[in-house]
Structure formats: C-alpha cells, structure tokens
N, C-alpha and C positions, 0 to 999 in steps of 0.2 A: 504494499499500499504506500503510495507516494503522497507527500504533502506539498500543495501548491503554495508558492510565494509570489507576491506581486512585485515586479521589477518596474520602477517608475520610468517613463519615457516621455520626456518633454511635456507638452500639454495634452496628454492622453490619459485614459484610466490605467495605463501601464500594461505590461505583459505578465500573464500567469505562467510560472515555470516551476518545474520540480527537478530535483537532482536524482538521476537514475543511472546506476552503475558508474557513478563518478562524473557523469556528463549532465550539463544543463539541457533539459528538454522543455520546450515551450508548448503550451496548450494551443492548438491551431485554431479551433473554432472561435474563441474570444477575440483573436487577432482579426480574423475575417469579419466578424460582427463589428468590431471597432472600425474597420475600413469601410463598412456598409456594402459588402459584396455578398453574393450568394454562396453559402458555404459548400454545398454539394458540388457545384460546378468547379469551385476553386480547388477542392480536394482532388477531384478527378484530374484536373489539369496538372496539379502538383505531382500526383502519382506518376504521370506520364513523363516527367522530367528525369533524365539520367543522373542528374546531380542531387536529386532529392532523397532524403532519408526520412521516411515516415514510419512511425511506430504507434503502438497503443500502450496505455498504462492505466491503472486504476487509482482513483483517488476518492477521498470522503468529502461529500458536499456539506454545506452548512446545515442541512437537514439530518445529517448523520448517516445518510445512505451512501452506498458505494456506486461510483459512476465510472464507466470506461471512457477515456478521452483519447483523442488522436493527438500525437505530439510530433514536433519536428526539432531536429538539433540545430545548433547555432549557425552552422554553415548553410543549412537548407533555408532557415529563416532569413538570413542575410540575402541569399540569392533570390528568394521569393520576393522580398520587398524591393530589391534593386531592379527586378524585371517587370514590375507591375505597370499598368497603364495609369498614369497619374490622373487622367481625366474620368476614371471609372470609380474613384474613391470619394468618400464624403468631403464636403468642402472644408470642414474643420481640421481634417487630418492631411489634406493635400499639401499645404506648405511644408509639413514635417517630411512627407515622403519625397517631395521635390529636393529638399536639402539633403536627405539621405542618399538619394540617387546621384546627385551631383558629387557628393563626397566619395561615393563608391566608384564613380567614373574616374575621379582623379587618382584614387588608390590603385585601380586596375592599370591606368596609364603609367603610373610610376613603377608599378611592379613589373610590367612587361617591357617597358622602354628604358627604365633606369636601373632595373635590377632589384629594387626593393621599394616598399612603401612604409612610411612611419606615420602613425596616428599623431596629429599635433597635440592631442590631449593625453598622450601616454605619460604615466607618472614616472618618477625616478626609478622605482623598482622595476618597471617594465623596460625602461631604457637600459638599465644596468644588466638585465637579463639578456637583452639583445646583444649588448657589447660582449658579455661572456660567451654567448653562442658564437659570435663572429670570431672571437679569439680562438675558441676551440676548433672552429672550421679551418682557420688559417694554419693551426698546428697540424691538423689532419692533412691539409694540402702539402705541408712541408714534408710530412712523413711519406707522402705518395710519390715523391720525386723518384724517377727511374721506373715507376710502375705505370704511370699514366702519361699519355701524350703531353709533352710540355706546353703545346698551344692551349690545351684545355686547362692546365694548371694556371697558366698565366691569365687566361680570360676569367676564370673563377676568382682568382686572387684580386683582379682589378675590380670585379663587381663587389666583393667584400670590402675592399678599401674604400671604394666610392660610397657604399652604403654607410660605412662609419663616418664619412665626412659629410654625408647628406647631399652627395652629388650624384650625377649620372655617370655610369662607367664609360670610359672612352676605350672602345675595343676596335682593333684592326679587323674590319669585316672579313678579310681572308683567313683570320685565325679564330673567328667566332664559332663555337661548337655548333654542329648541325647533326640532328638525329633523324633517322629514317621516318619516325613517326611524325615529326614536325614537317618534314618534307612532304609526306603524303597528305597531311592535313592542308597544306598550302595548295593542293590540287583540287580543293573543294569536293573531294569525294565523300560519300556518306560514311557514317561510322561502320556500317555493315560492310561496305566495300573495302574500307581500309583494313578491317579485321580479317577479311578473307584473303587479302594479298600481302599483308605486312610481313609475314614470315618468309615467303618466297622472294619478295622484293628485297628484304634484307640479305638474303643469301646471294642473290644476283649482284647486289652492290658490292658485297664482300669479295665475290669472285672477280668482278670488274676491277676493283681497287688493287687486288693482288696482281692481276695481269698488267695493270698500268704502272705500279710502283715497284713490284717485286717483293713487297712486304705485306704482312697481314695488318689490318687495322687494329689498333689497340683498344682496350676496353676502358670504360669510364663509369664510375658510380653515379647513377641517376636516381634522384629522389622522386618517387611516384606520388600521385595525389593522395594515396592512403597513408603516406608517411613512411612507407617501406623503401628500402634502397636495394637496387639490383644493378648488376654490371651490364652495360650495353656497348655495342661497338661505337667507336668514336670517329667522327669525321668533322670537318670544318667547312666554312663557307667556300673555301678554296676548292673543295671537292664537289661542290654543287653541280658543275657541269657533268661530272661523272654520273651522279644521281639522275640528272636530266636525261642523260643518254640511255640509261637503263629504263627509265620511265617511258621514253619515247619508243624504244625498241620493243618493249614487252607489254605496256599497259595503255599508253596514250590512245591507241585506236579503239579501245573498248569503251563502252558506254559507262559513265559514272552514275551508278544507281545503287 
C-alpha cells in the first residue's frame, strides 16, 4: 500500500506522488484532470509512446478505502508535459505549461548540441554531485588510454571539460564519435526498420572498415538510455563516407517502412 504526497507546482493544486521501490511515481489521473483533458484518451495515447513507463499501484483514499491508481515515473511525466499541445489545456495552467516546454526545449538543445544541460535552479549539493561525477569520468577516460580509440577519448574529454566550464564543447567534426545506430536514425527509417537491419548493417560496416584500413574498428563503452553500459564498435565522422557507401550499396534502394 502506497501513501500519496502532494508536491507543490507553481500556481496549481500540485502533483500527487508516491514512493514505490525507491522511485517517485506520480498519479496520472489528477494531473490530466488538472490540465482539463480527457483521462481515458490521454492514457491510451501515453501507453502508445515508446518512452512511457506506465504502472499501477494501490493507495488508501480519504474515505479509508483502497483504490488502484495509474502512475507514471518522473521521466514519463516530464516527456508527457513537454509534448502536450498547449492550446488544449485549461487557461489557468497554460502559462505554466508553456514555461515548462520552453525550458525543456532549452535543456534538450544544450544536451544534444553542447554535451550537457545544467538546471539554473540546481542547488550546491546537486552541482557538487555533478562535479564529482565528471571527475570520476575523467579518471575513467585516463585509465582507458590504449584501450579505446584516442579520437573518442579526446572527444569525450572535451565534452566533460566544457560541461564543467559551462561551455559548449569544441570538437573536430572529423574526430567526433559516430555510431551505427545514430547513422541509421539520420536516414529517417522507422524504429522497426532500424531494428531489422542494425545488426547486418553493423557487420557490413565493420567489414568495409577492415578492407579500407587494414585494421579492426575499436570498441567504445556506450551508455544506453536505461543507464547500462555496453561496448560498441567505434567510428568517427571521418568514417561517415564509408557508412554512406555501405548504406547506398545495400539499403538505400529499399523502401523505408
């Protein structure tokens, strides 16, 4: 049985959330009601999103009865709010949603184009934690010398240093890491299409790389969206023409569905 706690949010009734297995889970229906939208329709749309994590939990209401509630984790709630149509919510919450989406857009831009995003409201403890994490990553990069392609090490180090200085990383485009999955995504192929060809595409690129350079591509630790790390073959933007060649010869003529 989970206990709901109200989390204040600007000029709104707040968000009801519970701690489940060490994670904050927000009750979804009160949020949708606060926005003035149809709950059933919003729930179905949310369940169709690949990034959404939707679960159920039991809680005790004010009347002492047990109720089953639909909950979403923090990541799902953030994405849900960031992708809503501002014109479909109540007038009183629209300015709050607009401000949230503007900040989300700035954060995503900084993350993808500068290597990191820092919340301007971060407290000293949060900032110190980020500094400690960056220091640990730099030490890991130092230990990886000789094991990982030097171009990848330098690019990663530049991103970490720039992050610590609050600047955008200055990377040599020809030495910027390039992964097969990102290359395939740039071709606007569907997720199903990418999934079906990713393995064979990677093998063909590896073979082409060996034929062109006489060396095997090295591996690089890549952090996945779920927080896990696995080693993947490492290329750079300098190798993009090779990937383009493999794509053109084996996949470009096919329909991207």
